[in-house]
Residue, then its C-alpha position, 0 to 999 in steps of 0.5 A: m780885609e777885616k771889619i769889627i762893628a763894635g759896642g753895639r747891642i746885638i738882636t737876633e731871633s733867640g736874645i739880645f746881647d752886648g757884644d762885637l761882630l768880626i767881618r772877613d770878606e763877606k761873612i761873619i767870622a766871630i761874635g763876642d765881648n771886646l773881639p781882638r782888634y789887629e792892625g788893619t782891622e776896620i773899627i766900626d764904633a756901634t756904641e749905643k746903637l743895635i745891630m741886627p741882620g738884615g731884613v728880608d722881605a720875602h714878597v716884593h713885585l718889581n718892575l711888574p707890567m699891569p694892564g695899561t702901565i708897569s709898577s714904577d720900581d724896577h729891580y734897581t730902584g726898587t732894592m735900592a729902596a729896599a736897602f735904605g730901609g735896612t732890607t738887603t735880601v728880597i724875593d721877587f716873582a717870575n711872571h708866567d708870561q711864556p708857555s714854558l714855566i722855565d722860560s718864564f723864569k729865565t725871562w724874568q732872571a735876564q731883566a733882573l739880574p743886571n739890575i739889582a742892588v741887594d741879594y734877591g731870589i725868586h718865587q715862580n707864579f704857576t698861572t698856566f696849567n698843562e701837562q708841559t708846565l706841570a711836567e716842568i715843576p720838578l726842574l725848579p729846584e735845579l735853577g735855585v727856585t724852590s717856591i711856586k705861587m697860585f691864585t684862587a682868584y684873577n679869573g681868566r688870567m691867573r686863577l687855577r682850579d682846585d684840581e689843577i692846584f692839588q696836581a701842582m702841589r702834589i708835585a711840588k711836596q714831592e720835590g721840596i717846593i713850597s706853594l704859595i696861595h694868594a687866598e680870595n674867592g675869585d668867582l664872588i669878586d667877579l659877580l660883585v665887581k660887575e653888579a657894582l659897576e652896574s649900579g654906578h659903584t666907581e669909587p675906591i672903596w667898592h674895591a673892598r666892598t667886592r672882595p668879601a673878607w669871609g671869601a679869603v677865609e674860605s680860600v684859605l681853608r679850602t687851599s689848606a684841604i687841598s694841601f691835606s689831600a696832597g699829602n700834607a704839601p707844604l703851603y704859605i698864604v701871603h698877604m693875610n688880610v682878615k683876623e678869621e684868616a690866622d684862625q684858619l691858619l692855626y686850625a690847619r697847624n693844629h691838625g698837622l699841616p705845614i703851612f705858614g702865614e705872611t701879613c703885611p704892613q698896610y693890613l696892620l695899620f690901615t683900615e677901609k675908611e682910607l679908601e673913602r678918603e678924596d685920595g683913596k686910590k692910593w691904598i688900592c691893593s689887592p687883598p683889600v685893607r680891612l676894618e680895625k678888628d683885622n689890625d688887631g687880629l693880625w697883630n695878635a697873631l704875630a705876636d703869638g706866633t700864629i703868623d710868621v712873617i711880615s713882608t711887603d707886596h711892594c708893587p708901587f705906581l704913580y699916583d698921578g702918572t699925567k705928569p713926571i716925577m723927578y727922581q734921582g735928578k731925572p724925570y720918571q713918568s708912567p701911567g698910574k693910579e689915575l687910570g681908575r678915576d672913574d672905575f675903581s676896578k681899573t686903578p693898578g692894585g698895589v702899593p710901595g713899601v719895601g723901603d718903609r717896612m723896617s722902620v714903620i713896624w719897628t715904630k708901630g710894632v716894637v715902640e709900641g710894645k705890640l712886638s718884642p726886638t727878637r720877634f721883630v728879628e723873627v718875623m722880618s729876617t729869620n722866619p723868611a730866610k728859613i721858610f724859603g731856604l735861605y737860612p743860615q746864610k740870610g736872616n742872622l748874625n751867625p758866624g758863617s752867615d753872610a755879613d748882611i747887617v744893620i746898625w740901627n739907632p733906636e733914638k733917631i726920630v724922622k718925620y717920615g714920607v715920600s721926601v725920606a723913602r726912596h721909591r720911585t714913586d709920588y706918594n707914601l702910605y706913611e706921609g707925615m708919620e713920626l718914626k722912631g727907629f732907623p737904619e743908620k748904616v746897612f751892610l751887604r755881605g760885609k760891604l757898606i751900601v747905606d750910611g745915612d743918606q749916602w748910597y754906596g751900593e751898584r746896580g747889579g751889586g746883588r746876587f742871586l740866591k739858589r735857595s734850597r728845597y723845603k725840609a719839614 
C-alpha cells in the first residue's frame, strides 16, 4: 500500500523545502511537489507541520546490569520510549561478559531481538584483552557490528591499558571498525574517590569532584595519540562533557585524524549545581555534568561542526527503588539511586533520556537559536547514521531510504516531565520544563507506530541493523 505525507515542510540535513513524501511498503519512493494521488493511496495531511527523518540515538544502554541492580528500561520499554520521542533507531552496547567476544554479542542479541520496538544496532564493548578476544575483532563485521568500545576508566573492571587499546585500534582500522572511547582518567578517579570517602565526603557533588574534568581532556588527547600511532585508526569520543575536550577533538582532526565527537543533552543543560540539590543523585552519571562554561562551549562546538552527534547515554534507574511504580498498569520495582544514600560511589550511574532528546534539543537548541533546523537533523539523525554505517538506509529522507519519518508539530507546547515521557522510571531530568515542538506521528519503515498518545508499535517489531564497515 502507498502512503503520501502531504503538505508539510520537509527538513533534511541539507535544506528546508515544501513537498510531499511518497512511501511504498517500507521505503521512501519519491519526494516532490503535489505528487499524484492514485486510487487507494493513503493521504496523511501534514499541513503546517514539519517532516523530519526519525532520530538516530547512537548511545543507549538497555537492560544493563549494574552492581546490585539493573537499568530500569529493558529493550522493549526503552525502545518504545524512544519512539514516542521521535527516535526510530538506537544503537545499544553489548557487554563483554563472556570469555568470547562473539559469545558476548550473541548473548546480548538473544535478549534484545525479541523485545525491540524500533530498529537497532549494537556496539560491542571490548573490555577483556587477551589473544582470543583480539583475534575475534575481525569477526565482528560479519555479524553486522562495526564498532567497539573501550574505556580509560573503571580500573579492574573494564579499563584497558594504553598498549592494549593500541593493539585493538590497529586491528579495528584494518577491519573497517571504528573505536569508541570512554575518556576519563581512571587512576585519578580511584585515588580521589578513596580520599573523599576516607574524609567523610559522601554527598552526590563528590561524584563530580572526584572525576576531574582535565582527566577527560587528557584522555581525549592520549587516545588520539594512540589512534595516530595505530595508523590513523578512526575514533569516536563518547559523551563529551567538557569544553576543552572539543578543543582536543578539533586539534586531532586538524592533524588528519578521522575523529568524531558526541555529547548528550545532560551536558548541554545541567551543571554541578544539580548534584548539590537534595535530590542530586538523580543527576549522577559518568562522566558527570560540569560547569556553565562547559554547557556554552559544547553548544558552540555543536553549532560550528566540531562535535558531530547528540546522543543520550540513556541508562535510567529508579530514584527510589524501595517502592514500586505503576508502569503500563503493572507494578515495577528495582533497586535504584537509593543504593548511594550513604556513599555517592555506590549510586547507579546513569540517567533517562532516549525519549527526551528530540523535543528537549529542539526547544533548547532550535527554538532558542543555538542550532539551525538543518543542523538539528544533522546531529540527531544524519551524522550518527553516516558515522556508524547506517546511511543512506537511515538518517535521511532520500528516495530508497527506509521510511523512518517524524511529523513534527513546531507549535505544540508541552509541560514536560515523568508523566509525559515513557521511560520506565520515577523521575525525569526535565520535570516541569515547557517544551515547544513535539512529535505528532512517528513512522518506522512506513508503519505508523506513534500517533499522539497512541502506541501502534509492538514488542519485537524492530529489526537488527547489520551496519557497514567504516569508510574514510
